[in-house]
N, C-alpha and C positions, 0 to 999 in steps of 0.2 A: 833192158833185160832184167827180169825179176831175180831177186836173190832167194835161193832156196835155204831154208832153215830146217834142220833135221833134229828133232828131239831135244831142243834146248830153248830156253826162254830168251826172248829178245825184246828190248824196249825200242819202240819206233817213235820218233818225234814227228808230230804233225807238221811242224815248220820244215823239217828236213824232207818229209814226203812231198810237201808243196813245192819246194825248191827243185827236188829231183824230177818231179812231174813236169814242171815248167821247162827244165833243161831238155827233157825228152821231146817236148813240143807236141804231144798228142793229148786228146781229151781223156784218155784212159791210161793210167800208169800202174802197172802191176808191181807190187812191192813185196809180195810173199807168194811162194808156191811150194806146197808139199802135196803128196798124192791125195790126201784127204780133203784139201781145200786150197783155194788161192784167194788173194785179196788185192784190191787195188783202189786207187783214188780216181774218181770220175769227176771231171770238171766240165760244165757246160756254161757258156756265156749267155747273158740275157738275150733273148730272141733267137738263140741257136736251136736248130732241129736236133732231136735225139735220134740217131740212126740205128737204134737197137733192133735186134731181131731175137726171137726166142732162143734160149740156150738149152743145152742138154743137161745142165746142172741146176739144182736149187740155188736161189740167191737170197741174200739179205742185203738191203740197202739201209744205211744210216746216214741221214742228211745232216751235214755239219753246218752248212750255211746256205743262204739263198732262198728263193721262193719260186715255186712252180706248181704245176698240176701233174698228177700221175694217173695213168690209166692202165689197168690190168684186170683181167677176169671180168671185163664188161663194166667195171666201176671206175669212176673218176673221183679223185680227192685232191684237196690242196695239201701241199707238203712244204715244210720248212725245217729250220733247225730243231733237231730232236725227233723228227719223224723216223720211224723204223718200219720198213716194208719187207714182207716175205713174198717171194715170187717162186712158185713151183716150176720145176723143169718143164720146158716146152710151152709155157704160157706166154701169149702175146702181151707186151707191156712197153711203156715208154713214158718219159717225162715230156711235158709240153707246156706251152704258155709260160715260158721261163721269164720272169720279170726281174730277177736279181741273180747274178752269177751263182750257179748251183755247185756245191762241193759235196760229194757223196762218197763214203767208204762202201765198197762193194765186196761181199764175201761170197764165193762160190763153193759149193760142196757137192761132189768132190771137186778137185781142182779143175778149172775151166779147160775145156779141150778145144774150144773154138768151133 
C-alpha cells in the first residue's frame, strides 16, 4: 500500500524502494500518492511482457536501469538508463523487447485512478 505524504518534503532511498517493491512481489510498487500525483517503481524482467493499458492520467517514465524498446503514439524507440518518456492520458503505450531487467520510476498526474 502506498504511503500518502501531504504537504511535506520526504527523502526516498532508491535502495529502500527496491526492497519494499521486492517484498510486495508485484511488478509495480506505488510509493507515493497525493491527489495531484502518484509515483511508483515499475520493474520488468528481461523477456517479460508489459501488460500495460492506457491510463486516464498523464505519465512520466524515468528509466533507471535496463534495456528495452518503448512504443507509444505510433513510434518505437530504444530506452535505457536516463531515458525520460512522457505519455499523455489515454495513449496506447508499452515497453517490449526487454533485454535487461528494466527499472522505471513512473509518475502519474493527477494520482492514478486505475
